[in-house]
N, C-alpha and C positions, 0 to 999 in steps of 0.2 A: 529486409526492407522492400516495400513495393517498388517496382521499376518505374522510372520516370515516365515512360510511354503510357503505362497503365494509368498513372496519376493524371496525366494530361487528358487522357480519354475520359476518365471519370468526371473531371471538371467540365469538359465539353458537354457530357451527357446530363449531369446533375446540377451544374452551376457551383458556385462557391459562396461561403467557405465550406470546406468538407473536413470531416474527421474520419479517416479510413482505417478500419481495424482489420488486421490480417490474422485470421484464426489459426493458420498454420504456424505462425510465429508463436502464438500462445501455447500451442501444443508442444512445440519444440522447446520453449523455455521451461515448461513444466517437466518435460522429460529430462532435460539437462539437470534441473534441480534434484530430481529423484535419483538420477544416475550418480551425481556427485555426492549426495547425502542420503545413502540408502536406508539409514536407520531413522531418518527424520520424516515425519508425516507433514506435508505442506498444507497449511490452512491459509488459503488465499485471503489477503486483507481486502475485503470488498470495497472499503472506502477509497482505495487507489483508483478504481473505476468500477462502479456498480452496474454497468450496463448488463441487463439480463442475458443477452446473447453471450457476453464474455463469461459470465458465471456458468451458463449452460455448457459451454465448451470445456471449461476447466472441471466442472462436475463430471462430465462424460470421460474426461481424461483420468479421473480418479482423485481429484483434489478434495480437500475439506476446506472449511471457510471460517475466517475470523470476521465477526460482525460487531458493529458498535452502535447499532440503533435497531429499532423494530422494523422500519422499512427495509433495511439490509437483511435482517433475519427473514422477512417474508420473501424476498427475492430468492434466497437460497432454499427456503422451505418449499417453494413451488416445485423445485426439482425433487425433493424428498417425497412430496405428495404422490409421486408416481409409484411408490412402493406400497405393498399391501399394508393395511392399517396396523396389523399386528407387529410388523417389523419396524415401524417408524420410530418408536421411542428408543428401542435398543440401538437404532442406527444413528439417532440424532447427535449423541455425544461424539461419535466417530466423524461427524460431518460439520458440526458447528461449535465454536466457542464464542461466547459473548465477552469480548475482551476489553470492553470499556469499563475501567475500574469504578467509575461513578455513574450510577443509574438512578433515574427518577422513580418515584413510587409507582406511577402508572405502568412504566416499562416492566418493573419487577412483577407487578400483578399479571400483566399479559404473558410474561415469560414463564411464570411458575407452572402452568399446566404442562409445559414441555419438559419439566425437570431438567433445566439446562445446566451447562457448565459455564460459570461466570467468574470473572476476576474481581478482586477487591484489594485495597491497600491501606485501610484504616478502620478504626473501631466503629465509627459512625455507620460505615457501610455494612458492617456485620449486623448491627441492629436493624437496619432497613431490610436486609435480606431475610433475617429471621422473621420479621413481621410480614413481609409481602411476597417472599419467594422461598418459603422454608424447604421446598423440594429441590432447590438448586444445589449442585456441587460447586465447591469453591476452589479457586486457584489464587494464591497470594502473589501479587506482583511486588517485586522488590526493586529498589533503586540501585542502578549500576552506572558506571562511567559512560558518558556520551561524548567524550572528547573527540572533536573533529567531525562530528556528524553534521550533515547539511541542515537537518532539523532536529534540534535538541528536545528531548521529552522528559528528562529526569527531574526538571524543576516543577513539572505539573503532576507527574504520577510516580508511584513507587514508595513502598515502605522502607525506611532505613533498615539495613541489615540487623542492627542492634535490637530492633523491636520486632523482628519478623516472627520469631518463635512465640513470643508473647501474643501476637495477633493470631497465630495458629491455635494457641490455647484458648483465646477469647472466643474464636469461632466454635471450637469444640465445646466449650462451656455453654454456648448458646444453642447447642443441639444440632449444629451444622457439621458437614463433612468437608474437610480440606483435602483435596486430591493431590495437590502439588504446588510448585512454584512457577512463576513466570518473570521474565524481564524483557526490556527493550533497550538496545544500545544506541538508539537514535536512527533517524531515517537517512538513507544513503550514507552509510558508515564506511568510509575507506580506511579508517584506522582499525585494523583487525585486532589490535591489542585490547580493544573494548570487549570483544567476545571472550578473550582469554581471561580477563579479569572477572567478567560477569559469571563465567562458568565456574571459576574458582570460588567466588562468593556463594553461588548456589550450592556447590558441593559441600562447603563448610556448613551451610544452613541445614542441608539434609542430615549431616552428621549430628549437629546440635539438636535437631528435632528428634532424632532417634534416641539420643542420650536422655532426652526429657520425656520419653514415653510415646512419642508420635512416630510409630514405625510403619505406618501404612501410606506414607506419601509415595506415589508411584508415577508421577507425571512431572516433566519439566518442559515448559514452553519457552524457547529461546528467542521468541519475538521475531521482529523483522529487521530492517536495516540493510539487508543484502543489496549491495550497490548495483545499479544498472550501468551498463557501459556507455555512458553519455559521450565520453571521449577517451583518448589513449592514456590519460593519466590514471584511469581506474584500473586497478590490478585485476587479473582474471578471477572469475568466481571459483575456478578450480583451485586456486591458491588458498582462498579462504576455506573452501570445503576440506582440503587436506588438513588444515589447522583444526577446524571444528571436529572432524572425525577423530583425530588423534586425542584431543582433549576430552571429548565425550567418552571415548573408549577407556581413557585413563581414569576418569573421575566418576563415571556413572555405570553401575552394573546393568546387565541386559534387561532386568525386570523393570527398570525405569523407562517409561514411554517418553520419547522425545518428540515435541511438536515445534513447529516454526510458523511464522506469519508473513511469508513473502507477499508483497503487494507490488511495489515498484519493479522488482526483479522480473516478475512474471509478465507484466503488462506494458512496461515503458517502451520497449522496442517493437511492440506489436501495433503501433498506430502512427499515422502520419497526417499532419494537417496540410491542407492546400488552401492558399489564399490568393486573392486578386488585388492588384494595385488599383486603388480608386482615386489616388491623387499623388502629385509630386510637387516638390518645392525646393528651392535653393535658399538655405538660411545660414548666414555668416560663412558662406563659401562651402557649406556641407550639404550634400544631397540628402533630402528627406523623402521617404516613401510612406504613404498612408495606405493601409490594407484593410480588408473587410472582416478582420478578426483581431481580437486583442486581449488585454489582460482581464477584461470582464467576461471573457469567453474561453476559448481553448488555451490561451496563453496565461490563464490565471495563476499558473504555477510560478510565474515570474514574481508575483506578489506573495502568494500564500505558501509556496513550497521552496522559495529561495533558489529557484532553478532557472538557468538561462538557456532558453531554446534557440538554436541557431537556424537561420533561414538560408535556403539554397535557391539558386535560380535555375530555370530550365535552359536559359540562354548562356552560351559561352561568351568569353571576352574578358578584357582587362578589368580588374576589380578595384574598388576604392572604398574607404570607410564611409559608411552612411548611417542614418538613423531610420528606424522603422517604428511607426506609430499605428495604434489601433483606430477604429472608426468613430469612437465616441468623442464627445466634447470635453472630456476630462483629460487634463495634462498628465494625470497618473497613468493613462492608457498608453504606456510606452513599452513596446516590445523589446527594443534594443537601441542603444545609442552608439553601437560599434559593430555593425555588420559589414562584412566584405562582400559586396555585390557588384555586378557589372552595371553599366548604364541601362536603365530600364524605362519603360513608358507605361502610361495608364493602360490598364487591361492586361498587362503581363502577369503571369502566375509565378508564385513562389511556393516552396514547400518546406516543412519542418519535420524531420524524422524523429523517432524516439520520443514521442510526446504523449504516450498512452497513459501515463500515471499522473494523478493529481492535476489534471488539466481540464478536459471536457467535463469532468465530474463536478467542477465548481462553476460552470457556466451560468450566467444570469441573463436577464432581458434588460439590463441597464440601458438607459437612454433610448429604449425602444428597439435595440438591435437584438435579433434572435441568435441563439447558439448555432454553431455549425451543424450542418446535416451529417448524421452518422451513417456510414456505409460499411457493411460487413462483407469481407471477401474470404474465400476458402473455408466456408463454414462446413 
């Protein structure tokens, strides 16, 4: 985490609100993921934070990328462009998976010339891919338990395991190639048993597919969900990695390529928000602070990501429970109703660490307030 003295200096120099990204933390998080899961290739989930500078740092560190839209695809492809043209196509599958199971027709038309690797989870998507992106390789996304995840995804995406091999056959009959399977246990999954169950389901589907004549499945994408250490209740990543390594070794032979889509894990701890108090009030005996950033901006994860970001003061002193609100005229713009902060005045600064994922990426200009200024350090 960036030191308080540096954060205050950046605020004096650049004003607030600020969104400070520490690229050394990005590199450290990526190295930790690779060290703990040596058999797994990390495909950074760009939606967690699509800032091109973040993508470039992870690209240079060796990461591949999970994209879910053409703008995200182009951000990553700008880095691949530096390769000689003859190498790009062979390289693209090693660097990009288009992991949004539902794609519109125009997206498929634009993707097709890259011969991409894309996910699907239903028969209608097979027909679309056959018509608009026949050069794509397919990965079937299956539905797995999301119990206890902060953001549940299984109600929106994933084929039921009972229909999975039929969907592989349907894609084969449509002249398409299915490379493997994928799943997602839900975002910020602290229930590690989700992974155990998902890996077991996938292994059984690989076995069933082989028995029914589909022997060339060679890829398993274990998705995201790797929890960021927001607080002390989150068990260490090393504990999850030991479990995953043991189950992968037990269930999947070496020729099966293992992918993962970490987003939050790589970027959450790499950014800090700095805000300024622009107003104070005492309401029903409770101190209220109004700051120049909120849920329509950097703190959007409070609404969209079900995540509570805590604020810290640069000032010491006795603390009390208070409320913190964003700058807009909407009562929804509530950062927290239960922060422990000392007595503060207008103009004082606060900061929120570990806010790199699903935060600034969703910023708007609602009510005329601009997003926080992004600063990159240790690039």
